[in-house]
C-alpha positions, -999 to 999 in steps of 0.1 A, spaced: 766 -863 743 777 -831 726 763 -798 736 747 -775 709 779 -754 708 800 -785 702 781 -798 672 798 -787 640 777 -769 613 784 -799 590 767 -822 615 738 -798 619 733 -798 581 736 -835 577 711 -840 606 684 -819 589 650 -835 584 632 -828 551 602 -805 551 569 -819 541 566 -817 503 532 -801 502 545 -771 522 571 -762 496 558 -779 464 544 -746 450 573 -724 461 598 -716 433 634 -726 435 648 -691 438 626 -683 469 637 -716 485 673 -705 479 668 -673 498 653 -693 527 684 -715 527 708 -685 528 688 -669 556 687 -702 576 724 -705 574 731 -669 583 708 -670 614 729 -699 627 763 -683 618 770 -711 593 790 -699 562 768 -694 532 792 -712 509 779 -729 478 785 -764 493 765 -756 525 736 -741 504 736 -773 482 734 -796 513 707 -775 530 685 -773 500 688 -810 492 682 -821 528 653 -797 534 636 -798 500 646 -831 484 617 -831 459 630 -799 444 667 -804 447 675 -841 443 694 -851 412 669 -864 386 672 -902 383 695 -904 414 673 -893 443 701 -900 468 722 -871 455 718 -833 453 715 -815 420 742 -789 425 737 -776 390 701 -767 398 713 -749 430 739 -730 410 712 -718 385 690 -706 414 719 -687 430 727 -671 396 691 -660 394 693 -643 428 721 -620 416 719 -583 408 714 -589 371 682 -609 377 662 -609 409 686 -588 430 678 -610 460 714 -617 470 750 -608 464 781 -629 465 798 -657 446 805 -694 448 840 -686 460 831 -661 487 796 -670 498 763 -652 496 743 -625 515 707 -615 510 696 -580 500 665 -564 517 643 -579 489 659 -613 493 654 -612 531 617 -603 525 614 -633 502 631 -656 528 607 -644 555 578 -652 532 590 -687 528 597 -690 565 561 -680 573 547 -706 550 568 -734 564 562 -723 600 525 -723 594 524 -759 585 498 -751 559 504 -757 521 499 -726 500 480 -726 467 499 -710 438 473 -682 437 479 -674 473 517 -674 467 513 -648 439 494 -625 463 521 -629 489 548 -622 463 532 -590 452 527 -577 487 554 -551 495 574 -555 527 567 -527 551 597 -515 570 597 -497 603 627 -473 601 626 -466 638 634 -503 646 664 -502 623 677 -470 639 670 -483 674 689 -515 669 720 -495 658 716 -469 686 713 -495 713 744 -515 702 775 -514 723 794 -503 691 774 -471 689 785 -463 724 821 -470 715 818 -447 685 805 -418 707 834 -423 730 858 -422 701 868 -459 706 852 -476 677 887 -486 663 890 -509 693 860 -529 682 864 -565 670 860 -570 632 834 -598 637 813 -575 660 813 -549 633 802 -574 607 775 -589 629 761 -554 635 755 -552 597 741 -587 595 773 -600 579 800 -624 589 836 -633 579 827 -648 545 804 -619 534 818 -600 504 827 -564 510 805 -553 482 774 -568 499 783 -551 532 786 -518 514 751 -524 500 737 -531 534 754 -499 549 739 -479 520 704 -491 529 709 -483 565 722 -449 557 692 -441 536 670 -452 565 689 -429 589 686 -400 565 649 -405 563 647 -404 601 669 -373 602 696 -391 622 729 -377 609 747 -393 639 737 -427 628 748 -419 592 782 -408 605 785 -439 627 778 -461 597 804 -443 576 830 -449 603 820 -486 606 824 -490 568 857 -472 567 871 -496 594 858 -527 576 872 -515 543 906 -510 558 906 -544 576 890 -565 549 908 -548 520 894 -526 492 898 -555 467 875 -578 486 
């Protein structure tokens, strides 16, 4: 029998059991797409278009099955949802079909909302969903700063050894991974820098600048 580490992410996706339809029936497609991206990221599964299509079809078949052919996913519907997540529309995610997707802060907030509904096991009325969607996410800047400050990479930076850090570790620090577009990482760093400035932490700001400079050099400015 395979251990958890030995199971490929393809096997994990194909083994997914569908959620109960009443739990997600009133949730819009775009919000479900943010949930899919977050679910994949939390398990270090590449957020490629193909993986998102499979997850959404397996988890929410009533929403993402091909009309008239329930045994197949509607990839066009997924594609439209991902387009709606982009900067020109909802601004809930960045990326592309070729490179994968990463959530913005607003997208992560939406994914968390969906996660809470599904985890509760209680269907939500459309009126209740509207209330949840209009509720602003409250952020605790101190937690953001503390996570960076307690990271081994911050200690390396203070010792002047950040250049020795593994690229993957730098990406994980920022909630990214190998497939994350460089532009999306820049957006994440910008948000963290704004948080650091609000907290009066110039050291964190300088640390993030150095992290970004190293990643830009290693990943390439054209990424």
